[in-house]
C-alpha positions in Angstrom: 3.1 12.0 -5.6 6.3 9.6 -5.7 5.5 6.5 -8.0 8.4 4.6 -7.5 7.4 2.6 -4.7 9.8 -1.1 -4.2 7.3 -3.8 -4.7 8.4 -6.8 -2.1 6.7 -9.3 -3.4 3.4 -10.5 -5.0 1.7 -11.1 -1.6 1.5 -7.2 -0.8 0.5 -6.2 -4.3 -2.2 -8.8 -3.8 -3.2 -6.9 0.1 -3.2 -3.9 -2.1 -6.0 -5.1 -4.2 -7.6 -6.6 -1.8 -8.1 -3.2 0.3 -8.4 -1.7 -2.1 -11.8 -4.4 -3.4 -12.9 -4.4 0.0 -13.0 -1.2 1.8 -12.9 1.0 -1.6 -11.4 4.8 -1.6 -10.8 4.2 2.5 -8.1 1.0 1.4 -5.0 3.5 2.2 -7.0 4.6 5.9 -7.3 0.1 6.4 -3.3 -0.1 5.2 -2.3 2.8 7.8 -4.2 1.3 10.3 -2.7 -1.9 10.2 0.6 -0.4 10.4 -0.4 2.0 12.9 -1.3 -1.6 15.1 1.6 -3.4 13.9 4.0 -0.4 15.1 2.5 -0.8 18.5 2.8 -4.2 19.0 6.6 -3.9 17.8 6.3 -5.6 14.5 8.8 -3.0 12.0 8.3 -5.9 9.6 4.8 -5.8 9.2 4.6 -2.1 9.9 6.8 -1.6 7.1 5.0 -3.9 4.7 1.5 -2.1 5.4 3.1 1.2 5.1 3.9 0.0 1.5 0.8 -1.8 0.6 -0.4 1.8 1.8 1.5 3.7 -0.8 0.7 1.0 -3.7 -3.1 1.4 -3.7 -2.4 5.2 -3.8 -0.5 4.1 -6.8 -2.7 1.1 -8.3 -5.6 4.3 -7.6 -3.7 6.9 -9.7 -5.1 7.4 -13.0 -2.0 9.9 -14.3 0.4 8.7 -16.6 3.8 9.5 -14.4 7.6 8.3 -15.5 8.6 7.4 -18.1 6.3 5.6 -20.8 7.7 2.8 -23.3 
């Protein structure tokens, strides 16, 4: 899994944390559902945002160390 997730802002990180708190292990699925809904209605800005949140959730839940450790 790649961990070079672009952080578009604090809001996306807050959304990722909120989904983890509310949906637990199903948080990535909830983010994917929201991304799909946004894409269906043609809102590609929110589609990209929810996909970013989905990747952030995976990164936050991963306990393995990756990349450079300083």
